[in-house]
C-alpha positions as CSV (number, residue, x, y, z in Angstrom):
1,X,115.3,113.7,88.2
2,X,118.3,114.7,90.1
3,X,121.9,114.5,88.9
4,X,123.0,113.1,92.2
5,X,121.0,109.9,91.5
6,X,123.1,109.3,88.4
7,X,126.3,109.7,90.5
8,X,124.9,107.3,93.2
9,X,124.2,104.7,90.5
10,X,127.7,105.2,89.0
11,X,129.3,104.9,92.4
12,X,127.4,101.7,93.2
13,X,128.5,100.3,89.8
14,X,132.2,101.2,90.3
15,X,132.1,99.7,93.9
16,X,130.5,96.5,92.7
17,X,133.0,96.2,89.8
18,X,136.0,96.6,92.1
19,X,134.6,94.2,94.6
20,X,133.8,91.7,91.9
21,X,137.3,91.8,90.5
22,X,138.9,91.5,93.9
23,X,136.7,88.5,94.8
24,X,137.3,86.8,91.5
25,X,141.1,87.2,91.9
26,X,140.8,85.7,95.4
27,X,139.1,82.6,94.0
28,X,135.6,83.4,95.4
29,X,133.5,83.4,92.3
30,X,130.3,82.7,94.3
31,X,130.7,85.8,96.5
32,X,131.5,87.8,93.4
33,X,128.3,86.7,91.7
34,X,126.3,87.6,94.9
35,X,127.9,91.0,95.1
36,X,126.9,91.7,91.5
37,X,123.4,90.6,92.1
38,X,123.1,92.7,95.2
39,X,124.4,95.7,93.3
40,X,121.8,95.2,90.6
41,X,119.0,94.8,93.1
42,X,120.0,98.0,94.9
43,X,120.0,100.0,91.7
44,X,116.7,98.5,90.6
45,X,115.1,99.4,93.8
46,X,116.2,103.0,93.3
47,X,114.8,103.0,89.8
48,X,111.6,101.4,90.9
49,X,111.1,104.1,93.4
50,X,111.5,106.8,90.7
51,X,109.1,105.0,88.4
52,X,106.5,104.8,91.3
53,X,106.9,108.6,91.8
54,X,106.4,109.1,88.0
55,X,103.2,107.2,88.0
56,X,101.9,109.1,91.0
57,X,102.7,112.4,89.3
58,X,100.9,111.3,86.1
59,X,97.9,110.3,88.2
60,X,97.9,113.7,90.0
61,X,98.3,115.6,86.8
62,X,95.4,113.9,84.9
63,X,93.2,113.4,88.0
64,X,93.2,109.6,87.6
65,X,92.0,108.0,90.9
């Protein structure tokens, strides 16, 4: 696992938090909720990709096909 991935996830979290606060202050709670959901989905897709690579590596190491 690369350290840059942790920084990317942290940057996405900070960006989503700032956008969420700005939208809530502007009275747009629905858009703030959607922004939070999109941020979660983006991070989950990054993590799912890593888990997929992990399973492929386990299959390769133990010759499970």
